[in-house]
N, C-alpha and C positions, 0 to 999 in steps of 0.2 A: 445325613450319612452318605448319600450318593456323591455329594460334592467332595467329601473327605476321601472317599474311595478313588474318585477321579484324580485327585492330587497325588495320592499314593501310587496309583497306577502309572501316572506319567513319570514320577520319580523312579519307580521300579524299572521301567523300560529305559530310562536315561542311564541308570546304573548298568543294566544289561548291555546296552550298546557301548558304554565306556569300557567295561571289562572285556567285551568281545573285541573291541579295537586293540586293546592292550594285548590280548592273546594272539591277535593277528600279527602284530609286530613280533611277539615272542616266537610264534611259529615260523615266521620268516627267518629270524635270527637262528633258531634251533636247527632249521634245515641247512642253513649255511655252515653250521658247525658239525653237520653230520648226525644230528640227533633227530629222533622221530617224535614230532609234536602231536601226532594223531591221538594217542591215548588220552592226553590232557584235554584235547579239544572234544573228544567223545564224552569224557566225564563232565565237561562244562555244559555241553548240549543237553545231557541227561539232567543236570542240575537245574538248568533253565526250564526244561519241560516240567520237572517235578515241582519247581517253585511256582510256576504259572498255574498248574492244576491246583496246587494247594491254596494259592491265593483266591482262585475262583470259588473253591469249595467253601473257604472261610467267609467270603463275601456273600455267597448264596445263603449260607446259614444265618448270617447277620441280617440280611434283607428279609428272609422269611420270618425271623423272630420279630423284626420291626413291624412288619405288616400284621403279624398275629397280635402284637401289642396294641396296634391301632384299631383292630377290627371291632372291639366293643363300642368304640365311638360312633360307628355306623348307626347304632340304635339310640345311643344316648345323646350324642352331639354331632350330627352329620356335617354341620358347617365346619367344625374344627377338623373332623376327619378329612373333609375335602381340602382344607388348607394344608394339612400335613401331607396328604398325597400329592398335591400340586407342587409342594416344595421338593418332594422326592422325584417327581416326574421331570421337573425342570433340570435336575442335576444328574439324571441317570443316563448312562451311555449304553447300557445293555438292552438290546431290542426286546428280548423276551420279558424282561421286567417292566419295560416301558409299556408294553401291551397290557400286561397284568394290572399295572397302575391305572391305565386308562379305563379298563373294565371296572375296577373298584371305584374309580372316581365317578363313572357313569351311575353306579349303584347309589352313590351318595347324592348325585344330582336328582335321581328319581325320588329319594327320600325327601329332598328339599322341594320337590314338585317342579323342578326345572327340567321338564321333559324334552324340550328341544336340545338343550345342552347334552343331556344323556344320550339322545339319539345321535347327535353329531360326534360325540366321543366314540361311541360304539362303531359308527360307520368309518371312523378314522383308524380303527384297529386293523393291523395286518393279521388276519386270522391264521395265516400259515405259521405265524410265530407263536400261536397259542397252543399249548400242549396239555396233556393229562386232564386233571379235573377242571382246568380252565376252559376246556371246550364246551361242556354243558353249561357252565356258568355264563360264558359269553353268549351262547345262543338263547338261553333263557332270558337274560337281561335284554337282549336285542329285541326279542318278541314282545316283552313287556313294554319296552320303549316305543315300539311301533304301535301298540294298542293305545298307549298313553297319548301318542300323537295322532290318534284316530286314523291310523293307516291299516285298517283291518284286512284288506286284501293282500297287502304285502306280508302281514303277520301270518296269514293262512298259508301263503306260498312257502315261507320259511319253515313253518311247522310241517308242511308236506315234504319239503326237500330234505329235512333233517329229522325225520320221524324217529329213527333209532336213537338219536341223541336225546330227544325229549322223553322217550320211554325210559332211558337210563336216568335222566334228571328227576323224573317223577318218583324214583325210589331213593334218591340221594338226600341225606340229611342236610337241611339248609336250603335245598332247592325245591323239595316237594310242596312246600307252602306256596312258592311262586308258580309252580305248574298248576296247582289247584286254582289259583287266581286266573291264570291264563285260560283254563277250561271254563271258568265262569264268564270271562270276557267274550269268548268265541260266539256263543249264541246271541249275545247282545248285539254284536257287530253284524250278525246275520239277520237281525230283526226280531229274534225270539226273546223278548224282554222278560217275560214271566219265567221262562226256563233259566235265564241268566240270573235273575233274582233268587230263584230256588237254589241254584247251584252255589251262589255266593253265600246264602244263609247256611247251607250245609258246610261250606268251607270255613265260615266264621265259627260255626259250632265246634269245628275241629281245632282251629288255630286261635280263636278268641281275638284279642286286640291286635294280634300279629297281622291281621288283614284289614285293619280299620281304614287305612289309606286307600287300599284297593277297593274296598266296599263303598267308600264315599265317592271315589272316582266313578265307579260303575253306576251308582244311583244317579249321580249328576249327569252322566252321559245319557242314561235312559230317559230321564226327565226332559233333557234338552231335545232328544229325538222325538219324544211324545208331544212336546209343545211346539216343535218346529223352530226352536231357538237356534241361532248360529253357534258354531263351536268357538271356543276362545281364540283359536288360530284365525278364524274368519274375522273376528272383531278387532284383531291387532292391525289389520290393514287399513 
């Protein structure tokens, strides 16, 4: 859809420039004949502004509907979800949507256990372009990605620096499950493994299979720490 929009967008502005050039010639001729071209030019500028705003609204609605249609795939088929988002990302010119697409693609990477890619995507996001509900989504996913990459100190710093955002996220539908997982991860990375297990059991009692991946990661992390085994990142070198 993004590529179709880009083509339409180029054609739209080619048409605008062509008509503007024609009106420029018309204005020059009208002035030479003693006629006032200003009213027509004002009407044209108003039409261009209205048309541009309308086009952006229509495209925003279509983009949001498309993303909503794809969202169920995050749970049922994250690989397809990632493919669809990648196709949208490659063709999108709008910065705000590109950042949102990268955040959603990072969520899919986490589901596919590609934690390095998830963190790389999130670190490439221009946070200043993220607005509204996207802000707590971004920071929640970022902290999760840091924990999954075993960067506990960095995760704690982000949690401290953005405390108000996480307080909001903990009460948001769709994010409270993630914040419960984060709260279980925190004591584990501080060395309090029994507390981490207890908190994860409590969270799983609340969310059921919705936290199976997080619970499995936490247990694997704790067992590696208890046995002194290297992290997967260390064994990749």
